[in-house]
C-alpha positions in Angstrom: 113.7 119.2 118.4 115.9 120.3 121.2 117.8 117.0 121.5 117.7 114.0 119.2 116.5 110.8 120.9 119.1 108.0 121.3 118.1 105.0 119.1 121.3 102.9 119.6 119.4 100.4 121.8 117.8 99.1 118.7 121.1 97.5 117.6 121.0 95.3 120.7 117.6 93.8 119.8 117.0 90.7 117.6 116.5 93.2 114.7 120.0 94.6 115.4 121.5 93.3 112.2 118.7 95.0 110.1 119.1 98.2 112.1 122.8 98.2 111.6 122.3 97.7 107.8 120.0 100.7 107.4 121.3 102.8 110.3 119.6 104.1 113.4 118.8 107.5 111.9 115.7 109.6 112.1 114.1 109.2 108.7 111.1 110.8 107.0 109.2 109.0 104.3 106.1 108.9 102.1 103.3 106.4 101.8 102.0 106.0 98.3 100.2 103.3 96.3 101.7 102.9 92.8 98.2 103.1 91.3 97.9 106.7 92.7 100.9 108.2 91.0 101.9 108.3 87.3 104.2 110.0 84.8 103.4 111.7 81.6 104.2 108.5 79.8 102.1 106.1 82.0 99.5 103.9 80.4 96.3 104.3 82.5 98.0 103.7 85.9 101.3 104.2 87.7 104.0 101.9 86.3 107.1 100.6 87.9 109.6 102.9 86.1 107.5 105.9 87.3 108.9 105.3 90.8 112.2 106.8 89.6 110.5 110.1 89.6 109.2 109.5 93.1 112.7 108.7 94.2 113.9 112.0 92.7 111.1 113.9 94.6 112.2 112.2 97.8 115.8 113.3 97.3 114.6 116.8 96.6 112.4 117.1 99.8 114.6 115.3 102.4 112.6 112.0 102.4 114.5 108.7 102.5 111.7 106.0 102.7 109.0 105.2 100.1 106.4 102.9 101.6 104.3 101.2 98.9 101.0 99.5 99.3 100.9 95.8 98.3 102.0 95.2 94.7 100.7 91.6 94.5 98.6 90.3 91.7 94.9 90.9 92.5 93.4 89.3 89.4 90.5 91.5 88.4 89.2 92.3 91.9 91.7 95.1 92.6 91.8 94.8 96.4 95.5 94.9 97.3 95.0 93.1 100.7 93.0 90.3 99.1 95.5 89.1 96.4 95.8 86.0 94.3 99.4 85.4 95.4 101.7 86.5 98.2 104.5 86.3 95.7 103.4 87.4 92.2 103.4 91.1 91.3 100.5 92.6 89.4 101.2 92.9 85.6 99.1 96.1 85.5 102.2 97.9 86.7 104.4 96.9 83.8 105.7 99.5 81.4 105.5 98.0 78.0 108.1 100.4 76.4 110.7 98.9 78.8 110.1 95.2 78.4 113.3 93.2 78.3 114.4 91.3 75.1 111.1 92.1 73.3 110.5 94.1 70.2 107.8 96.5 71.1 108.1 98.9 68.2 105.5 97.2 66.0 103.0 97.5 68.8 103.6 101.2 69.7 100.5 102.4 67.7 98.3 100.1 69.7 99.9 101.2 72.9 99.3 104.8 72.0 95.7 104.1 71.4 95.5 102.4 74.8 96.9 105.4 76.5 94.3 107.6 74.8 91.5 105.3 76.0 92.9 105.2 79.5 94.3 108.7 80.3 95.9 109.5 83.6 95.2 112.6 85.7 91.4 112.0 86.0 91.4 111.4 89.8 90.4 107.7 89.6 92.0 104.6 88.1 90.1 102.8 85.4 91.2 99.2 86.0 89.8 98.2 82.6 93.4 99.0 81.4 94.6 95.7 82.9 92.7 93.4 80.5 93.8 95.5 77.6 97.4 95.5 78.7 97.4 91.8 79.1 96.0 91.3 75.7 98.7 93.5 74.1 101.4 91.8 76.2 100.2 88.4 74.9 100.5 89.7 71.3 104.1 90.9 72.1 105.0 87.6 73.7 103.6 85.4 70.9 105.3 87.5 68.2 108.7 86.7 69.6 110.9 84.0 68.0 111.1 80.5 69.4 114.4 81.2 71.1 113.0 84.4 72.6 113.7 83.9 76.2 117.2 84.8 77.5 119.2 83.0 80.2 118.2 85.6 82.7 114.6 84.3 82.4 115.7 80.7 83.1 117.6 81.8 86.1 114.6 83.7 87.5 112.3 80.6 86.9 114.8 78.3 88.8 115.1 80.7 91.7 111.3 81.1 91.9 110.5 77.4 91.7 108.7 77.4 95.1 105.8 79.5 93.8 106.1 80.4 90.1 105.0 77.1 88.6 101.9 76.8 90.8 101.0 80.4 90.2 101.3 80.3 86.4 99.3 77.1 86.3 96.6 78.5 88.6 96.3 81.6 86.4 95.8 79.6 83.2 93.3 77.1 84.8 91.4 80.1 86.1 91.4 81.8 82.7 90.1 78.5 81.0 87.3 78.4 83.7 86.1 81.9 83.1 87.9 83.3 86.2 85.9 80.9 88.4 87.3 80.3 91.9 89.4 77.2 92.2 86.8 75.7 94.6 84.4 75.5 91.7 86.8 73.7 89.4 86.5 70.0 88.5 87.5 67.7 91.4 90.8 66.7 89.7 91.9 70.2 89.1 90.6 71.4 92.5 92.5 68.7 94.3 95.7 69.0 92.3 95.6 65.6 90.7 99.1 65.3 89.2 98.1 63.4 86.0 95.5 66.0 85.2 97.8 68.8 85.9 100.5 67.3 83.7 98.1 67.1 80.8 97.0 70.7 81.4 100.6 71.8 81.4 101.3 70.1 78.1 98.1 71.5 76.5 98.6 75.1 77.7 102.4 75.2 77.8 102.5 78.6 76.0 99.9 80.2 78.2 101.7 79.1 81.3 105.1 80.3 80.0 103.4 83.7 79.3 102.6 84.2 83.0 106.1 83.3 84.0 107.4 85.8 81.4 105.2 88.5 82.9 106.6 87.9 86.4 110.1 87.9 85.1 109.5 91.3 83.3 108.0 92.7 86.6 111.0 91.4 88.5 113.5 93.1 86.1 111.6 96.4 86.2 111.2 96.4 89.9 114.9 95.5 90.5 116.0 98.5 88.5 113.9 100.7 90.8 115.4 99.1 93.9 118.9 99.8 92.5 118.0 103.4 91.6 116.6 104.1 95.0 119.7 102.6 96.7 121.9 104.8 94.5 119.9 107.8 95.7 119.9 106.8 99.4 116.2 106.1 99.4 114.8 102.9 101.1 111.9 101.0 99.7 109.3 99.6 102.2 107.0 96.9 101.0 103.6 95.9 102.5 103.1 92.2 103.0 99.4 91.4 103.7 98.8 89.2 106.7 96.3 87.1 104.8 95.9 85.9 101.2 92.6 85.5 99.2 90.8 82.3 99.6 90.8 82.2 95.8 94.5 82.3 95.3 97.4 80.3 93.9 98.8 80.0 97.4 95.7 78.5 99.0 95.0 76.2 96.0 98.5 74.8 95.8 99.1 74.6 99.6 95.7 73.7 101.0 97.2 72.0 104.0 98.7 75.4 105.1 95.2 76.9 105.6 92.2 76.2 107.7 89.6 76.1 104.9 86.7 75.4 107.2 87.1 78.9 108.7 87.2 82.5 107.7 89.3 85.1 109.4 87.8 88.3 110.8 87.4 90.3 113.9 85.2 89.9 117.0 82.4 92.3 117.8 83.6 95.7 119.1 82.4 99.3 119.6 82.3 100.1 115.9 81.2 96.7 114.5 78.5 95.2 116.7 78.6 91.9 114.7 82.3 91.9 114.2 83.9 91.4 110.8 84.2 88.5 108.4 86.9 89.0 105.9 86.7 85.8 103.9 90.4 84.9 103.8 91.3 81.6 105.5 93.4 81.6 108.6 96.8 79.8 108.5 97.3 76.3 109.7 100.4 77.0 111.6 100.9 73.4 112.7 101.2 72.3 109.0 103.4 75.3 108.2 105.7 74.4 111.1 105.8 70.8 109.9 107.1 72.1 106.5 109.7 74.1 108.4 107.9 77.4 107.7 109.0 77.3 104.0 105.9 79.3 102.9 106.9 82.2 105.3 110.6 82.1 104.5 110.1 81.9 100.7 107.6 84.8 100.8 110.1 87.0 102.6 113.0 85.9 100.4 111.2 86.9 97.2 110.1 90.3 98.7 113.7 91.0 99.6 114.5 91.4 96.0 112.6 94.7 96.0 112.4 96.1 99.5 114.7 97.2 102.4 111.9 97.2 104.9 108.5 95.7 105.1 105.2 96.4 106.9 103.6 93.5 108.6 99.9 94.0 108.0 97.7 93.2 111.1 100.6 92.1 113.2 98.2 91.1 116.0 97.1 88.2 113.8 100.5 86.7 114.2 99.7 86.4 117.9 96.1 85.3 117.5 93.4 85.7 114.8 89.6 85.6 115.1 88.2 82.7 113.1 84.6 82.1 112.1 83.2 78.8 110.8 82.4 78.9 107.1 79.1 77.3 108.0 78.0 80.5 109.8 75.5 82.5 107.8 77.3 85.5 106.2 74.8 87.9 107.8 76.2 87.0 111.2 79.5 88.7 110.4 82.1 87.9 113.0 79.7 86.6 115.6 80.1 83.1 116.9 83.8 83.0 116.2 86.8 82.2 118.4 90.5 83.2 118.7 93.1 80.9 117.3 95.1 79.9 119.2 92.3 79.4 121.8 94.6 79.7 124.8 95.3 83.3 125.6 98.4 82.3 127.6 100.0 80.9 124.4 99.6 84.1 122.3 102.8 85.8 123.4 105.0 82.8 122.7 103.2 82.2 119.4 103.8 85.7 118.2 107.3 85.9 119.5 108.4 82.7 117.8 106.9 83.6 114.4 108.2 87.1 114.4 111.7 85.9 115.5 111.7 83.3 112.7 110.7 86.0 110.1 113.5 88.3 111.3 116.2 85.5 111.3 115.3 84.7 107.6 115.4 88.2 106.1 117.7 91.2 105.8 114.6 93.4 105.6 113.7 95.4 108.7 110.2 94.5 109.8 107.7 97.2 110.8 104.4 96.3 112.4 100.8 97.6 111.9 99.8 97.3 115.6 96.5 99.2 115.4 93.1 98.2 116.7 92.4 96.0 119.7 95.8 94.8 120.5 96.8 92.7 123.6 99.6 94.0 125.7 101.8 91.1 124.8 102.0 92.3 121.2 103.4 95.7 122.2 105.8 94.1 124.6 107.2 91.6 122.0 107.6 94.2 119.3 109.6 96.5 121.6 111.7 93.6 122.8 112.5 92.5 119.2 113.2 96.0 117.9 110.2 96.0 115.5 108.7 99.5 115.1 104.9 99.9 115.6 102.8 102.8 114.5 101.8 105.9 116.4 99.0 108.0 114.8 98.9 111.7 115.7 95.1 112.0 116.1 95.0 109.0 118.4 97.9 110.0 120.6 95.9 111.5 123.4 95.5 111.4 127.2 92.5 109.1 127.0 90.2 108.9 130.0 91.9 111.8 131.7 92.5 115.2 130.0 92.0 113.9 126.5 94.7 116.4 125.4 97.0 115.5 122.5 100.3 114.1 123.6 103.6 115.8 123.1 105.6 114.5 120.1 108.3 113.6 122.6 105.8 111.1 124.3 105.7 108.9 121.2 107.5 105.6 121.1 111.1 105.7 119.9 110.7 102.3 118.2 107.8 103.3 116.1 106.7 105.0 112.9 104.7 108.2 113.4 102.0 109.3 111.0 99.2 111.7 110.6 97.0 109.3 108.6 97.0 105.8 107.1 95.6 104.5 103.8 92.5 103.3 105.8 91.8 106.8 107.2 90.9 110.2 106.1 93.8 112.6 105.4 94.4 115.5 107.7 92.1 118.0 105.9 89.2 115.6 105.8 89.6 114.6 109.4 89.7 118.2 110.6 86.7 119.2 108.5 84.4 116.2 109.0 85.7 114.1 112.0 87.5 116.2 114.5 85.1 117.3 117.2 82.4 114.7 116.2 81.3 111.3 117.2 80.5 108.2 115.1 76.8 108.1 114.5 76.5 104.3 114.5 78.4 104.0 117.8 76.4 106.7 119.5 73.1 105.2 118.3 74.1 101.7 119.6 75.0 103.2 123.0 71.6 105.0 123.1 69.8 101.8 122.3 71.5 100.0 125.1 70.1 102.6 127.5 66.7 102.6 125.8 67.1 106.2 124.8 65.2 107.3 121.7 68.1 108.1 119.4 66.3 110.3 116.9 65.0 112.6 119.7 68.4 113.1 121.4 70.0 113.4 118.0 68.3 116.7 117.2 68.7 118.0 120.8 72.5 117.3 120.9 73.8 117.6 117.4 74.0 120.2 114.6 72.4 118.0 111.9 73.2 120.4 109.1 76.9 120.4 110.0 77.0 116.6 110.4 78.2 114.5 107.4 79.5 111.1 106.4 78.1 109.3 109.5 79.7 111.8 111.9 77.6 113.8 114.4 78.9 117.3 115.3 77.8 118.7 118.7 75.7 121.8 119.0 77.8 124.5 120.6 75.3 125.1 123.3 75.9 121.6 124.7 79.0 123.0 126.4 78.8 121.2 129.7 78.4 117.6 130.8 75.4 118.6 132.8 73.6 119.7 129.6 74.4 116.4 127.9 73.2 114.4 130.9 70.0 116.4 131.1 69.2 115.8 127.4 69.9 112.1 127.9 67.9 111.9 131.1 70.6 109.8 132.7 73.1 110.1 135.6 76.9 110.2 134.9 77.3 106.6 136.0 74.4 105.5 133.8 75.7 107.4 130.8 79.5 106.7 131.2 80.0 105.5 127.6 78.2 108.4 126.0 79.9 110.8 128.5 83.3 109.4 127.5 82.5 110.1 123.8 81.5 113.6 124.7 84.7 114.2 126.7 86.9 113.0 123.9 85.2 115.0 121.1 83.5 118.2 122.2 86.7 120.2 122.7 88.8 118.1 120.3 89.3 120.9 117.7 90.3 123.4 120.3 92.7 120.9 121.9 94.2 120.1 118.5 94.8 123.8 117.7 96.4 124.2 121.1 98.6 121.2 120.4 99.7 122.8 117.1 100.2 126.2 118.7 97.7 127.9 116.4 95.7 130.9 117.5 92.0 130.4 117.0 91.3 134.1 116.3 92.9 133.9 112.8 90.6 131.6 110.8 91.8 133.0 107.4 95.2 131.4 107.9 93.9 128.3 109.6 94.1 125.9 106.6 97.7 126.6 105.7 98.9 126.7 109.4 97.0 123.5 110.2 98.8 121.5 107.6 102.2 122.9 108.1 102.1 122.7 111.9 100.6 119.2 112.0 103.4 118.0 109.7 106.1 119.8 111.7 104.7 118.2 114.9 104.6 114.7 113.5 108.2 115.1 112.1 109.3 116.2 115.6 108.1 113.0 117.2 110.4 110.7 119.1 109.7 107.9 116.6 112.7 106.9 114.5 110.5 106.9 111.4 107.9 109.5 110.3 106.1 108.4 107.2 103.1 110.4 105.8 100.5 109.9 103.1 101.4 111.7 99.9 98.0 113.5 100.2 99.1 115.1 103.5 102.4 116.3 102.0 100.6 117.8 98.9 98.2 119.8 101.1 101.1 121.9 102.2 100.8 124.1 99.2 97.9 123.0 97.0 94.4 124.5 97.0 91.7 122.9 99.0 89.9 120.1 97.2 86.2 120.5 96.6 85.6 117.7 99.0 88.7 116.4 100.8 86.6 113.4 102.1 86.9 111.9 98.6 90.7 112.3 98.6 91.0 108.9 100.2 92.5 105.5 99.3 90.1 103.2 101.1 86.9 103.3 103.1 87.2 100.2 105.4 84.1 98.0 105.8 82.6 99.2 102.5 82.5 97.8 98.9 82.8 100.9 96.7 84.3 101.9 93.4 86.1 104.6 95.4 88.3 102.1 97.2 91.8 101.5 95.8 91.2 103.8 92.8 92.4 107.2 94.0 94.8 108.9 91.6 96.5 112.2 92.2 95.5 115.1 90.0 99.1 116.0 89.2 101.7 113.9 87.5 105.1 113.0 89.1 106.7 115.6 86.8 104.4 118.3 88.3 105.1 117.0 91.8 108.8 117.5 91.2 108.0 121.2 90.4 105.7 121.7 93.3 106.3 125.0 95.1 105.8 123.3 98.5 108.9 121.1 98.1 111.4 123.6 99.7 109.1 124.0 102.7 108.9 120.2 103.1 112.7 119.9 102.9 113.1 122.6 105.5 110.6 121.0 107.9 112.5 117.6 107.6 115.8 119.3 108.1 114.7 121.2 111.2 113.4 118.0 112.7 116.6 116.2 112.1 115.2 113.8 109.6 116.9 112.6 106.4 
């Protein structure tokens, strides 16, 4: 960059104290789910102590932020944004060799056998390791002497009183009811009858204590990572889901804080004609306000033990959320819903008040996921408060006009720039399968609206052999708008939606190469140049933070995957064994020896990022 942007204005916003704490410096970072990385000693999945190696890699490559996906306990569903607690961490990430005040030596042969049954480096996580880990952890816990728990454990329990008792009780009741949702429990347990719960606590005291012990062990291991990262000048960013699972300790123990007659979701849009129904209940903000927002404050307070920054998932939901009555048939999706609050004029004040409260009660810097259909008031409030949003390279274009990719200097200063998110394809997959294409479902729906026979125009307009994964690639001969309109049998005014899709996609690959400064007459060097130049461009952006998926960093020097489309963390809107199971094909030790590390450090240094 010719001149580094001035970010000092951020210290004058409401987030000023947080910005002063971490500094208004241009930083580069990495997004990584812990389940995707592992060391040579990991048991089936990435474990908390493995993050030390990731910190070392960051120090080696000029990165100073590690953004983790949610670490919350997901039970046995393994969907990080649909967790059983906004507080509790997932025991699957515990390293058994590093348990505090526990004699693990007698159990090392069993641990070795478990590692052999659940090897790492296979490309996908086998979450069966969690049940086996918990079984072995129970054996270790019950083998300890009666006075086994140190004072540090008692201190942790007292400090976590807001959530820990309810969580541990919920976990045990759920176990004794074959993992049934709390809504299917007996009426006394479902409605938190105190006499019944007291009896349950007495009967299952040891089991409840076990879950508290697990959370303490997780706390101790995670705190050590936070300390190690701080000592190496690396910041940790957490990811706090906007919503919590309907079947969660939070909802069961604080039922008045949720609108249980509704499901949250999203209204119908261009991609989802029926909208979306997520299942998680919306918050009852009136009740939460009556409790002086203790649920929000305590959640941030506990997360602050581990993180310097945090990502607010679906920040627009803090302004307003789409709610669907539970009585609506599931096949209707997000149809027949309504925004909450209902009055659009109240959205800005509602969002500003909640975000301001969150900032006043935490030293962590808030960052916002402000993607999707977002009202202008959301962007306005985020900028006013000094909360960074997200600018995505492939979406930063001159929409509706030239459709060219915007200069990195046109990105927002108070933002986090990225090539891809965990809900998107990485750069290679986007270039190979999405860039220069249109979404088949969206194109079909627009044809149906105009009574155009989709199957007929599909073969006229698109190269079917070159179209994959629900994306349609244009035939090269459809190189003018007139040819498109002729094939559709419509005028420009009649086909405006389809015409807009064409304008935004037909020349997209050429426009991206022009943006990157890559000559199109050297295809043999395209793959290497594409990754290096796209990364350099995103690091050049005006955004104060530039944080990339670890997959996009690794593609700097590693050979092309057989199918980069599969090298993805999540496929939104789908239920698939491929979601939330991606594991890298190289260990963290191998990552530290990667030949692309010096190149990455050079790019970050040239772009003024630390």
